[in-house]
N, C-alpha and C positions, 0 to 999 in steps of 0.2 A: 803682679797686679797690686795696686794700692787702693785701699778702701777706708771710708769712714762710715760709722753707723750712727744714725740719728734716731733717738728713741723718745717717744712721747709717753712718759709714765702715767699720764692721765687717760690714755686711750684704752678702750675696751673695759672688760669686767674682771680682769685677772692680773696677777703679778707676772712680769715678763723676765725678771732678772736671771733666773736659771736658764731659760731658753736663749737669752742673749749671750750668755757665757758659752753655751754649746755652739752657737753660730760663730762666735769668734774662734773657737777651737776648730770648727769645721773649715773655715776659710784659711786659717794658718796651716792646717794639715794639707791643703792644696797649694801651698806656696804663696798665699796672699799676705801682704803686709797690712795689718789693721792698725790705723794710726790712732784710733780711739772710739769710744762709745759715748756720745754726747747726749745727755738728757735735756729735753726742752722744759723750761720753766715758765715761759710766756709765749704770747701769740707769734712773735716774729723770730723766735730763737731758731726754728728750723731753717728759715731763710738765711739767717746769719751763718749758721754752721755749714749750710750747703755752699754759700758763697766762699767761705773760708776753704772748704774742701776743693773747690774748683781752683782757687788761687794756689793751693798746695799741689796742684796737678794730680789729684786723686783720680783714679780711673773710674771708680764707682762710688756713689753714695747709697747705702742701704738705709731705707726709711722704715722704721718700725712704728707704725701708727695707723691712723685712719686716713680717709680720703682728704680731709682738711689738712692734715700734716703733710701729705704728699704735695698738695697745692702750694703750701708755704715753702717747701723745698724747691719746687719748680721756680718760684720767684727768684731763688738764688742761682739757679742752673741755666736759665734761658740764655742762649747764645754761647754757652761753653761746651767743651768736649767731655766733661764729666757726666757719666751716665747715672740714671736713677734706677734703683732696684726696689721692688715692693716687698716688704715684710708685713703681712696683714696682722695688725694688732688692734684695730679699731672696732667700732660697733657695726657699721654697715659693710665696709671693705669692698665697695663696689668695683673699684679698679682691679683689685685682686680677683674678684669673681669674673670680671670681663676677660682677664688673662688666664682663666681656668686654674688659678692657684688655690690651694687649700685655705680655708678660713676658719677662725675660731668657731666652735660649736659644730663643726663638721666631723668627718671621719677621722682626721688626724689629731692626735692629742697634742702635737707640737707643730702647729701649722706654719709658724715663722721659720722653724728649722727646716721643714720640708720645702718651703719657698726658697730658702737659701740654697738648698741642694739643687733645686731646679734651676736657679739662677746660674749655677756653675755650668749647666749644660745649655744655657740660653745664648742668644745673640743680641747684639746691640742694633737697634733700629732708630733712625731719626724720625721723630714724630712732631705733629702740630700741637700747639697749645692755644687756648683762648686767652684773651686779655680783656679785662673790664676796667673802665675808667669813668670817673664822674663826667657828665656832659656839661660843657660850658663852665666848669669850675676847676680850681686847682685841687689836686688830691692824688693819692698814690694809685698806681695801677696794680691790679691783682690778676695773677694768671691762674688758669685752671687746666687740669688734665682731663677731667670728666665733663663737667657742665657748669653753667651758671644759670640761676633761676631768679625770676622776679615774681612776687606776689605770694600766692597761697603757700607753696612749699618753703619759700624763704622765711615766712612768718612762723611756720612749724619749726624749722630749724632754729630760728632765733629763740623761740620759747623753750624748746628742749634744752638748748645749751645754756640757758639762764639758770636751770636747776641741775647742777652738775651731779649732786648726790642721787637724784631720781634717775638720771640717765645712766649713771654707773650701776645702779641697782636693777633697773628694768631693761637696759639695752634697747633693742629695736622696739620693744613694746612701748617704750616711752614716746617714740615718734607716732606710733599708731594711735595711742590714747590722746595725744595732743592734737593730732589731725582731726579726730572725731569730735573732740570738744570745740575745736575752732570752726567746724562746719556751720554751726548755727549763727555765728557772729561775723564771719568773714564775708565781705561783699567785694565784687569786682569794681573797677573804676574805669572811667574813660581814659583811653591811651592813644597816643600817636606813635606808630612804629615805622621806622624807615629801614628798609632792607635793601642794601646796595643801591640806595637812592630812590627806591620805590616806596611811596608813602601810603600807609593804610591807617585808618582810624577804627578802633575797636573798643568794645566794652571788655576789658581784660581781667580774667581771673588769674592766669598764670602764663608766663613765657619761659621757655627753656631753650637755651642754645647748647647743643650737645656735641662733644667731640668723640664720644663712644656710643655703643649701641644700647647698653644697659642704663636704666635709671632706677635708683634705689635698689632694693634687693630682689624684687619680684617682677619688675616691669622692663620690657624691651621697647623703649620709647622710639629709638632711632635705628631701625633694623638695617639701614643702608649706610650708617655712619662709618667712616674710614679714618684711621688715625694719621695718615700721611698724604691726604689728597688736597690739602690747602683750603678746605671748606668746613663750615660748621652746619649742622642740621638744626633748624630753628622751628619751634612749635609754639603757636599762639593759641591758647585755650580761651575761648570767648564766653561771655555770659556774666551772670551774677547770682548770688544766693546759694544756699546749701544744696538744693536739688540739682542744679546744673553742675556744681563742683563734684558732687557724689557721682553723677552720671559720667563725667569726664574720668573719674578714678576707675569706675567699672569698665568703661571702654578701653582705658589704658591697660588695665589688668588683662583684658581679653585680646589685646593687640588689635582692637577695632578702631582706635582713635584716628588713624590716618584717613579712614573713610568718613569721618564725622564732618559735616559741613560747618560745624562750630569750631573746628580746629584748622588754622592756617598752617601750612607746611612749606618751608623754604630751605634752600641751600644757599648759604650766604658767607660773605667774607667780612662784611661791615654792617652792624645793626645799631640803630639808635632807638632808645625807648624813653618816651616822656609820658607822664601820667598826670591826671587831674589832681589827684592827691598822692603824696609820696607812698610808694610801695617798697617793702624791704627787698634786698638783693642778697643772694648768697653765691659763693663759689665753692663747689665741692663740699657743701654742707656747712660752711662757715659764713655767718652773717657778716657783711662788709659795709653796709650802709643802705641808702635808699635811692630811688630814681630821682632825677634822670641820669641815664648812663649811656655809655658807648661800649659796644662789644666788637672786638676784632679777632680774627684768626691770625696767629703768628706761625707761618708755615715752617715745618721741620726745624723747630726751635730748640728741641731738647733730645738728648740721647736717652732711650729707654731700654733697659735690659729685659728682653722678652723671653719668657720661659718656652720650652719646646712644645708645650701643649696649648699655646695661645691659638685662637682661631685664625685661619688664613684670611677670613673675610675682613679682618681689622686693617689689612694693608692692601695697597693698590696692586701689588704683584704677588703677595703671599709667598715670596721666595724663601725657601727653607722652613716654611711653616707647615703645620699639619693641614691637610685638606678638610673641608667640612665633614663633621662626623655624622655617620648614620646612627640610627637608634641602636643597632647592634654594637657599633664601635663604642658608643657612649656607655652601654651596659658593661662591656668588657673593661673599659677604663675604670668605671665605678667599682667593679668587682676586684680589680687589681688594687685600687686604693684601699678598699675594705680589707683585703688580705694583708697589705702592708701595715695598715693601722692596727689590726689585731696582733700582728707580730710585735709591733712597737709597744702596744699596751702590755703584752706579756712580759716585756723587759722592764716595765716600770716597777719601782719598789712598792 
């Protein structure tokens, strides 16, 4: 097997160099050819490196970064046979959490190394991605593995990423603080949303088109989302002002948003969003511009290296995946992870 590692050195809150060296050693010990470890220095570097890896016929690109770095790599892998593997090194690491991979700040002191070990036991699945383009304008298309968002959360992401040092220092807390401070000033705006040709007019606070079930670290926004069904799950949060935005957040945290009459829920393949005033747009946590936009699903566009603990509910057939976990199964897995983490910590200098 031939692999390239793409590393975003700006991701997360810690240095990754020692762990990356251990990952290279691990892959080589299993007979893999590692052609390099490429650090990203700018926004599109992950796309360039992923595209080069596909041209070099690499079997797998390991991406050590956050969800935004993964999305940039997807831009270079769409339509190729080179698989994407997740090495969680970012702040939120939502895709890693969705796949039940260890993440920084959890039980494992070396989550990327453990994720690489799990990748060796995983299987490659062909999955959908989303694509966002400016509507009625020339501009680049951006792909996403997790979700794209319009409005409130996109503005939070935009503000957080503008202050790199604060994000590096505070991690997830930076997003929470920014969201709270934005509540008092953010207002929704009139919007026209076309979902597979069906037109609706709304006062929009936020729109999310999701390819996975999780949203952020704590929320399960799209519990029925599937990675390979050829559809996106779309949620339009209506209203304006701080009170309604806060109420949406509380209902989302409690998984009660689907029953909210102020939330429109669709399964769609093509979505157009136009707004009275421009609203910011993000893909997997990276700000990419403003409305109007067009969102499409690109069915089974990318190979994803899926670890053995990934939920079966993420795939239409769940073949070879674990069945849904009971509470007892979850407790046993967490106990096993804790035991392994303690053993690994004991071996640390």
